[in-house]
N, C-alpha and C positions, 0 to 999 in steps of 0.2 A: 336666525338661527341659534338653535337649542346648545345652550352651555352645557360641559361634562360635569357631572356631578360626582362626587367622593363619597367614600362610607359615612354614614352619620354618627356624630360625636357618641352617641346611646351605647353603640360598641364598646367605647373603652371603660363602660359600667360595669363589663360583666368579667370577671377572670377565667380566661381561655384557658391557662397554661397547664398544659399536661390532660386536658378534659377530653372527654368521647361528644361531639356534639352530633346531634340530629335536626337534619332538615327536612321539613314537610311543606313543599309547596303543592300549590293547586295541581291537580289531575294534567291540566293541560302542559304543563312544563314537560312533559312526555311528547308533545306535536308541536310547540310554540317557541320556535327559536328565541326571542326575545327572554321566555319567560327561562328557558335551561339556562341562559347567558346571567341573566340576574341569579339564577341559584349556584352558578356553577363562582362566581364574583361574591358573595357570600361566604362559599365555603374557602376561596382563598383567603378573605379576610381573616375568616376564624383561625385558620394554619400560620398568619403573620402575627397573629397575637398569641400563638403557642399551644394552639389545641392539636392534642395528640393524634385523632383520629375525625374525620368527619364521613357520613352516615347520610344518604339520600332514601328517606321513607317516600317510595313511589305511590302514592295514592290512585286507585281504580277510576274511573270513569262511573258516573250514576250509571243506575241500570239502563234509562232512557237516553243515555247518551251524552246527557251533559255534563259541564265540567263540575267538579268535583271541591270541595276546600275542605279544608279538618273540621272548621267547623262542624259542616254536613255530616261530612263521615260519620263523624263522633256520634251527634244526635240521633244518623239512622242505625248506626251496625254499634257503637258502644266501646269503650277502651279495649278489652280484648282482643275483637276484632280487628283494633288498629296495631296492636303487638305481634297479631299474627302475621301481617305485611311484609312482603319481603324489605328487604334494604341493603342498599349498594353505598360502598366504600367511595370516596370520591377521593381523585387522587390528589396528592398535595404537589404544588408547582415548587416547593422550596427542596433542595437537595439535600439528603439526610446524610453529613459528613461527619465520619466516625474518628474518635482521636485516638491515635495509638500513643502512648508513653513509649520513650528507648526500651527501657527493661521488658514492657509490653512484646512489643516486635521481636526484639530479641529471644525473647520465649515461646513464639510461637513458629510453628514450622512452616514455611512456606514454600514450595516447591517451583521451580522454575517452568513455564511449559518447556514440552518435552522436545529437543532439537529434531530439527526436519534434515536443513543442510548448514550445520556450524558453521562450516568456515564461511557462508554468507551472513551468517547470525540472521537467520531463519528458523524459528521456531513454531510449535501452534499457535492458530491465531495472528501470523505475521501478517506485515503491512508491506507489501511489496512493490515496485513501479521499475519495470526495464523501458527505459526511455532510448531517443535514438530517432535520425530522420527518417520521414516518410520512406517507405520503398525500398528501406536497405537491409531488410532481413530478420527484423523483429519477429514477424511473424513466425516463421520458419525457426527460429531460435528456440519461441518460445514450444510451439510443437514438440521438437526434441528434447525438451526441457522436462514435458509431460511424458515423454516416453519411459525417460531416466528417473521420475519419481513412480511411478507406476511399477517400472521393475525393481525399484528400490538399489539400481546401482549408481554410482559415480556420475557427478550432472557433465555431459561433454567427454566422458570417460577419463576426467581427471581426477586421478586419486585423491586428492586432497579436499575435492568436491563429493566427500563420501555423504551420501542418504541414507540416515538412519534407518529406516524400512522401509518397505512399500506403501504409497500412496494412492488412496482413490482420488482422482482428479477427475474434475467438468471443466471443461472448455468452451467459453462461449467467442467465435473470433467473426465479429459483425460485420467485416467488411469486404469478407470473403466467400465465396459460392461454397455451399456444403461439398461439392464435388472435388473443387480445386484443394480445401482441406483435407479431405479422402485421398484423394492421388497423392499429396506430400507425406502424409501420416504415413500411409499405407509403405511408401519409398524408405522413409527412415525406419518402420518397424521390421521390414523384409530387410536392410542392410544392417543394422543390428541383432535380427535375429530374434527378434521376442516374439512370443506363441501367445495362443489364447489368452493364459492367465494374467498375460500382461494387458492385454485388451480389456479384458473382464474389468480392470478398475479403471477406465476409461471411458466419460461418458461425452458427447459433443451434443451442446443445447442449440437447436435449430429452433429460431423465432417463427419462422414460416412466414417473412415478410412483415413481421409484425416488429415495431422499435419497442425494445426492454430497456425500459427507463428507469433509473433508480431514485426520480425524482417521481416518478408516478407508482401510489400506492399499489396498484392493482398489479402492475407489471414487476415491481419488486418483490411483491410477495407470490406470483407466480413464480418469477426466478428461484427465490428460497426455497420453496418446496420442490423443486428440480432437484435443487442440492440436497435436499433432507431425502427426497425418494434414493438419492444414488450415493449417500452417507457421505457427502464429498469432506477430504482432509483438504484440498487444496483448490483453488478455482481460476482459471484464468478468464479475464475480461480484457479481449483485445479488440479497439481499442478503448481508454477511457471517453474521449469525445462522443464515442456512440453509447455509450450509457448513459446519458443525460442532456437537460436542454438548460440548463444555469450559464451564467454570463462565466467563461473560462476566464477572465482576468478579474474577478472578484473572490478576495480571498471571503468573503463571508459567505458565498454561494457556493463556492466551490468544497470549503469545508461543511458547509450542509450536506452536500453531495456524497462527498465520501463519510462521513460521519453515520450515512443511513447503514454501514454494511456493520458497524461496531453492535449493535445488540443480537445482529446473525452469529458475528465473532464469539461474541460471549458465550450466545448459548450452545454452540456446537464447535467451538474452538476451528473452525474452519481457516487456513491462510487463504488470502487476496493477491493475485501478483496482477498487476494491471499494466497495460503496455500504454506507452503514453509519446507523443510525438515532442521533440526538443524543438526551439529555435533555429530559425534557418543557421543563424550563422551565432553561435552561444560562443562566449568570451571567458567564461569560468564554469567554476562548479556551479555556483548559483543559479546559472542559466541554463543549467545543463536539463531544466523541464519547462515546457512552455507554459505560459499562463502564470495564474495568482501563484506565490509562494506559499500559499498553503496545501497545496498539491504537494511537493517537498517535504511540506513540516508534516504531512500526517501519515507518509511512507517511515517505517523503521529500516529498511532497507531498499537503496537505490544501486541499479545498475546503470551503466550507458554503455552502450553498442555504436561504435565509430567504424566506416568502412575505411580500409586503407588502401594503399597503392595495391594491385594485383601483383601476383609471382611471375617469373618469367615465364611459365608454362600456362599462365592464365588463371589460376585458380585464383579465388576470390578471397581477399584475407581483410580481418575484423580485429579491432582491439574492444574486450570487454573489459570496462573499468568497473570498480565497488566503488560508487561514488559517495554512498552513505551506509555506515554499519552500526547501528545503532545499539546494537548488543551483540557485538564483536564479529571480527572477521580476520582472515588470513590470505585469504586467496584476493588478492587487492587487484590483479591486473592480467590478463590472460590476452595473448596474440592467438587468433581462431583462424585457421584456413578450411574452407570449403570447396573443395575440388569442383571442374566441371561436370555437369551432369548427375552432381549428388546432391544430396538434401540433411549431409551431415557435416558440422561444424567441428573442426578436431583442433585439438589446443597444440601448438607448434612453438618449439624453443626460441626465443628472442632473438637469439646470435644465428638463427638462421634467417633473420631477417637484418641485420647489422652485426658483424663480427667485431670483435676488440681490435683486430688488424686494421679494420677499416677507421675505426675510433682513432687507434695510432696514426693513421695516415692524414684524417681531418684536422687533428691538432696540430699538425705542421711543426717544423724543426723551431720555431720562434714561442711555439704555445698559444694559447688564447684563453677568454674568458670563457668559464665552464657556460653560463647562459649561451653564447654564441655557439658554441660546439654541439649544444642540444638545439640549438634551431638549425644548424647545418644538418646535423643526423633527421631534424622532423623533417624536414625540407625534400632531404633526398630519398629517405625511406618513406616518406609519408603514413609515418608513427605518431604515437603521442607522445606526449612531454614525459611521463612517467617509464614508456619505453625506451625513450635516449637516455634520459638518467639512469637506467639500468645497465645499461650499454657502456656507459662509461665507468660506471664501479666496477662491473666486469671486466674492463680492461686494466684497471685500476688495482683489481687482486692479483692479476697475471701480471703487473709489474711493467705492464706497456703505457703506462700512462700514470702521474702525479700529479694532485693536486694540493693546491695548498690557497694561501689569502696573499693579496695584492692590494695597492691602494690604485685605485682609479683616480688617474689625473684628472678626470671633469669631476668627477665627484667630490675627490678627496676622501670618501669612505672605502671600508676592506672590503673586496669581492673576492669569489673562487677562482682560481687561475688555474687550468691544466696545461701541464708539460709534456713532452714524450721522458720515457723512463729507459732504463734498462732493458728491461721485457727477461722473457723466461730464456732465452738464447745470447743475450749479451748484446740486443743491438741497440743503436742509437738511431 
């Protein structure tokens, strides 16, 4: 077996620092992969030794089609002809790192990307993931968000989720037939009263049976070409698993997939919102997205949609949590309701789900640990922990309950304990 060899020591005799370097291999470097690899390897060594630029001088083949070397070309055509040849800069593999001193950075005006939905920290070039169990409403919710974004209206009709301006949105929903997508979307547009001007800002990507994979160069460029054609401000990809062929549990592989979006985002400012499945039984926030942790690490905003217990009239209820907000957030949790035969999600007051009076009743005459009260609320009403906590705080504001600290006899540690209060009407 042939041993790998490194660069020759003679390269160390040349002062490379800050120089422009020309490489002139034989003409078959255009057709022979091995020769081209050797040329590129030499360029890398020049860069590693400090060369400022490395250029390739492409020799043409001889008139009879035979290979040309530099000596052959000079003998046949002379130096002037060599200087007239096209040159191409070979890219450096070394990242160009700029050093900013503190005073330089303070003296430089750098505007943050423009906000799209400030309350969720979504700005131009955003990286957003909506996670949740499969088949539980993510796609329909995303279609509604698409309508609101294109109209420039608050998301889900919630005033705090203001959209700064109408957005041009492109949508790829890889797991549903276009006819089904059109049916749900048309119903949403009709219920919202949006017209043609809003519809014109929305485009649906139809792969016509082909697989659009971010790990496939041709498919990726075809996707980006359509996004450029639509001048998309926002792109929805639903679901993530349908647009790659990598190992979902590999951090290296998934980071490689998601990083394929970065150059396009830097070029256009397009924001990506990806739908992603959560584990079957997520135990905590870190497990809110299925697969490698690199998926969660990639996004700057993560939303989690969780189905809740239906209301008494049969309407579906959901909890929408802002699970991650690197660029700020104010709307951390919403209870949503979707009536039967409707494709709209409407925010509802958590007090409609669990009233302060019910919290008072659950606390009981002797009081309970706060954690136990939260657990009881979550089990009784099928709501999230944050909703249960807010219900307790609301009851506390109305003086129906009082929270304080007590020593847990088992652990010998101080814990939050809640007891009944006098309440607005002086009841105990």
